[in-house]
N, C-alpha and C positions, 0 to 999 in steps of 0.2 A: 490454563486453557484460554483461548481467545473467545471473545464475545462474537457470535454470528447471528445477529438479529434480523436476518433477511426475511424471515416469515412475518415478523412483527412490523416491518417497515410499511408505512402508509404512503408517505411522500416526503419530498424535501428538495432543497436547493442549496448548492454549494458554488462559490465563486472564487476565482483565483486571478482576478483582474488587477490586484495589487501584488507585484512580485514579492515572493517570499511569504505570502499570507493566504490562507484558505479560511473563509468565513461562510456562515449560512445557518441553516436550520434543517431539522428532520422531525417527523412525527412517527411514533411507534404505537401499535395496538397493544392494549393490555386487557386481560380478562377482568371483567367487572369494574373497570376503572375508565376514567377519561384517558384519551391518548396522551402519551408522554411526549411533550415538545422539548426538543433538545437544540441548543444553540452551539455554534462552533467558533473557536478562535485558535487556529492551528498555525504553526510555523512550517513553511515549506511550500512546494509547488506541485501542481498536477504534473503527470508525464506529458511529453511533448505533443501528443495527439490532441490534448485539450488545455494545455497550459495557456493561461490568460483568458480563459472562457468562463462562462457561467453555465452550469448544468442543472437539469431537473431530473430527479429520480422518482419512481413511483412503483406501487405494487397494487394491482387491481383486486387482489384477494388477500388482504392482511389477515393473519391468524396468530395464535399463540400456541406454541408446542406444549405448554403446560395445560392439562385438562382440569376442569373444575376450578378449585381454589388456587390462588397464586398466579404469578405471571413470570415469564422468562426475564422480563425487564426489571425485576426487583434489584435494586442496588446500582442501577445504571444512572450515572450522573447527568442531570439536566444541562450542565455546562461542560462541554467537551473542550478542554483547553490542553494543548499539548503539541504533538508533532505529526506531520503528514507522513504516512507510509507510502505505499504504492497506490496511486489513484489514476485510473485510465478508463477511457470509454471503450477500449478495444478496437479503435480505428487504426487501420494500417497507415503508415507514413509513406506509402509507395512500395516499390519493389526494391529488393536488395541491389546495391550498386557499389562501385569503388569508393565513393565518398563516405557512405555509411560504414563500410568496412574499415576505412582509415580512421574515422572518428572513434569507432569502438576499440580499435587497436590502441589508439592513444590513451583511452581511458584505462585499458588494461595495463599499459606501460606505467601509468601513474600508480596503479595499485601495486604493481610489482616493485616499483621504486620504494614505496612505503613499507612493503613486506620484506625488502632486502633480497629479492629474487635476482640472482645474477648468473652469468656464465652459461654453462650447458643447459641448466634447468630452464633458464629464461628463453634460450633458443628453442628448446623443446616445446614450451608453452606457446611461443610465438608461431612456430610452424603448425602446431595443432589448430590454433585459432585461424590462421591463414587458410588452411585446407578446408575448414568448416565454412568460412566466409565464401570461398570460391564455389563451394557446393551450392550454397544458397543463391549466389548470383547466377550460376549456370542453370539452376532450376527455375529461375524467375520467381522465387518465393516472395510473398508479401513480407514487409518488415513491420513488426509491431514493437513499440517501445517497452511493452511488458507482456501482456497476454491478449489473445484475440477476443476478449469479452469484457464487459464492464466489471471492474474490480476496484472497490473503494475501501481503503485501509487507513487506520490512524491509531495513534497511541495517546492516551490521556490518563487521568487519575485512576480510572477503573480498569486500565490495562489496554491490551490490543483489541481492536474491533475490526472485523472484516465483513464486507458485504459483497458477495459474488452474485451478479445479476444477469438476467437475459438482456440481449441488446435492445429489445423492445421497451425495457424499463428505464433507459437513460436517453435523455434528449439534450442536445446542446442548444440552449435558448439564446445565448449571446456569444458570438464568435470573438476570438482575440482581435485586437486592433491591428491594423497594418504596421503599426510602429513597434510591435512586439519584437524584442531583441532575441536573436537566437543564442542559445547557451553554448559556451565553449566546452571542449572536452574536460577542461579543468573544473568548470562549474558543474558539469554533469557528474564528474567523479565525486565532488564534494557532496552533491545531493545523495548519491548512492551511499557514501560513507555515513551521512547523517541518518539515513534510513536504517543502515546496519547497526549503528550505535543505539538507535531507539529500540530495535529488536533485542539487542544484547541486554540493554537495561531492563526490558520487559522480562526476559528469561531469568536474569539475576534476581529480580524481585520475586518471581514465581518460585524459584528454588529456595530463596530465603523464607518465604511463607510456608512452603512445604516442610522445610527443615524445622521451623518453629512448631508446626503442628505435630511433627514426628516426635519432638522432645516432649510435648504435652502428653502424648500417648505412651511415654516411657521409653522411647527410642533414644539413639545416640545422636540424632540430628542429621545423619548421613542420608542423602536422597539420591537415588540413581534410577535409570530407566524412564526418564521423563519423556512424554510424548506431547507435543504442542498441537492442539486442535485448531 
């Protein structure tokens, strides 16, 4: 299961002003204890709506889902060192257009190359995507690099962590510099691949832990029906 400490969040700042690095800090509320201050040293970048910026997140009413003794934050590492997942403010990058559609198609072509998708199957997928892109363009839909609300995800020693926030809880306190280099479709594809690999690694570790626990309880170690929270 993923950590989802959005209730415990007090405040924090993350910055991606060094390409390929996300650093910063957060504080989390704990029942009967001082707030837990966490520092970050992550490999990767924010999504394009905030890449190169510094953001501040906050929660006006921090709480702990554990009542009485104990805290949800038990076991949460004060040093979060690992890999950036999906990190976005939920800001649109404008409306769908031909340029966006072409860049997304290039990224999918790279994925199909790596997966070995060829011939009729590739043409089928290409047509399906083209039709979907045209519908977005015709409707004048806003284009979001991930989701239309603040979503902060990362992978560290204690596993996957997700914060899904209200737009009022995230502020861009320092915009990217004018010199920020736009990423190519190849670079965007590599970013997606890195995030996918981090998720697969997380899932593999969780399956291994569950398998070991199953054996301790007398089982054969086989684990099925996993649901990721």
